C-alpha positions in Angstrom: 49.1 -8.4 14.9 47.5 -7.1 18.1 46.9 -3.7 16.4 45.2 -5.4 13.4 42.8 -7.3 15.6 42.1 -4.2 17.7 41.5 -2.2 14.4 39.1 -4.9 13.1 37.1 -5.0 16.4 37.0 -1.2 16.5 35.8 -1.0 12.9 33.1 -3.6 13.5 31.9 -1.8 16.6 31.7 1.5 14.7 29.9 -0.2 11.8 27.3 -1.9 14.0 26.7 1.3 16.0 26.2 3.2 12.7 23.7 0.6 11.4 21.7 0.8 14.7 21.6 4.6 14.5 20.4 4.5 10.9 17.4 2.3 11.9 16.5 4.8 14.6 16.6 7.7 12.1 14.3 5.8 9.7 11.6 5.4 12.3 9.0 8.2 12.3 5.7 9.3 13.7 3.7 7.8 16.5 1.0 5.3 17.4 -1.4 5.4 20.3 -3.0 2.6 22.2 -1.6 -0.9 22.5 1.2 0.0 20.0 2.2 3.3 21.6 5.8 2.1 22.1 6.3 1.7 18.3 7.0 4.0 15.4 6.4 3.8 11.7 9.3 2.6 9.4 9.9 2.7 5.7 8.4 -0.3 4.0 9.9 -2.3 1.1 9.7 -2.1 -2.6 8.4 -5.7 -2.7 5.0 -4.6 -1.2 4.8 -1.7 -3.6 5.6 -4.1 -6.5 2.6 -6.2 -5.6 0.3 -3.1 -5.7 1.8 -2.1 -9.0 1.3 -5.5 -10.5 -2.3 -5.5 -9.3 -2.8 -2.1 -10.9 -1.4 -3.4 -14.2 -3.7 -6.5 -14.2 -6.7 -4.4 -13.1 -6.1 -2.0 -16.0 -6.1 -4.9 -18.4 -9.3 -6.4 -16.7 -7.3 -9.6 -15.9 -9.2 -10.3 -12.7 -8.2 -13.9 -12.5 -4.6 -12.8 -12.8 -5.2 -10.6 -9.8 -6.4 -13.4 -7.6 -3.0 -14.7 -6.4 -2.2 -11.2 -5.0 -5.3 -11.1 -2.8 -6.4 -13.0 0.3 -9.6 -15.0 -0.4 -11.2 -13.1 2.4 -9.9 -9.6 1.4 -11.8 -6.8 3.0 -12.5 -3.9 0.6 -14.2 -0.6 1.4 -15.0 1.4 -1.7 -15.2 5.2 -1.9 -19.0 5.0 -1.7 -18.8 3.0 1.5 -19.8 -0.3 0.1 -18.0 -3.3 1.7 -17.0 -6.7 0.4 -15.1 -9.4 2.2 -14.2 -11.9 -0.5 -12.1 -11.6 -3.6 -15.0 -12.8 -5.8 -17.4 -10.1 -4.4 -14.7 -7.5 -4.9 -14.2 -8.5 -8.6 -17.9 -8.6 -9.2 -18.1 -5.0 -8.0 -15.2 -3.7 -10.1 -16.1 -5.7 -13.3 -19.7 -4.3 -13.3 -18.5 -0.7 -13.1 -18.3 1.8 -15.9 -15.4 2.5 -18.3 -13.3 4.7 -16.1 -9.6 5.1 -16.9 -6.9 6.1 -14.5 -3.3 7.2 -14.0 -1.2 5.7 -11.3 0.4 8.7 -9.6 2.4 7.4 -6.6 2.9 4.6 -4.1 4.9 4.3 -0.9 5.0 1.7 1.9 5.3 2.0 5.7 5.6 -0.7 8.3 4.6 -0.4 11.9 6.8 -3.3 13.1 9.3 -4.7 10.5 10.0 -7.7 12.8 6.5 -9.2 12.3 5.7 -8.5 8.6 2.8 -6.8 7.0 3.1 -3.4 5.3 0.8 -0.5 4.6 1.1 0.5 0.9 -0.4 3.9 0.1 -1.2 4.6 -3.6 -2.7 7.5 -5.5 -4.6 7.7 -8.8 -6.3 10.2 -11.0 -9.5 8.6 -12.3 -11.3 9.9 -15.4 -15.0 9.1 -15.8 -16.6 9.5 -19.2 -19.8 11.5 -19.7 -23.1 9.6 -19.2 -26.7 10.5 -19.6 -26.7 11.7 -16.0 -23.4 13.5 -15.7 -20.6 15.2 -17.6 -17.1 13.8 -17.9 -15.2 14.3 -14.6 -12.0 13.4 -12.7 -11.5 12.2 -9.2 -8.4 11.8 -7.1 -8.3 8.4 -5.4 -6.1 7.3 -2.5 -5.9 3.6 -1.8 -4.6 2.0 1.4 -3.5 -1.6 1.0 -2.4 -3.9 3.8 0.0 -6.5 2.4 1.1 -9.6 4.3 3.3 -12.3 2.9 2.7 -11.1 -0.7 -1.1 -10.9 -0.4 -3.4 -8.0 0.0 -5.5 -8.4 3.1 -7.4 -5.1 3.2 -8.0 -2.4 0.6 -9.5 1.0 1.6 -10.4 3.3 -1.2 -11.0 7.1 -0.9 -12.0 9.5 -3.6 -12.3 13.3 -3.8 -14.1 15.2 -6.5 -14.4 18.9 -6.6 -13.3 19.3 -3.0 -15.9 16.9 -1.6 -15.7 13.2 -0.8 -17.4 10.7 -3.2 
């Protein structure tokens, strides 16, 4: 009986030590300033799923369907540097755009401090623009950085590269 209890305690200790070392291995990178004692961690699939759902709704131009996934005061910086700070302004800007189509290429999530919530989802797209009177058809590579807290997108930063130069 004593050997069984000792075996259980030893197994639990090894298990807990193994779990702790796995968390250390999953932290990477560095941060400067006020957060210099923290490292980046892998995020969750839940945050990526939010961005994926928004992409699906956006592709179908279901802007009202997107609303629950964004904070009312979402801050968005577009590739051309324009800035909006409400969901309605953001939708106005994307619904008045051209007829671009895109392919969703990747997404991953990182988290600076998993104990407080909020994840940084990074997503990439290839965007095809049709020919217009002013330009030929062209493709850009877009990278989008979403900050997701409690299921809502708080910030969205969009970057685009065309032919080796920023758009």
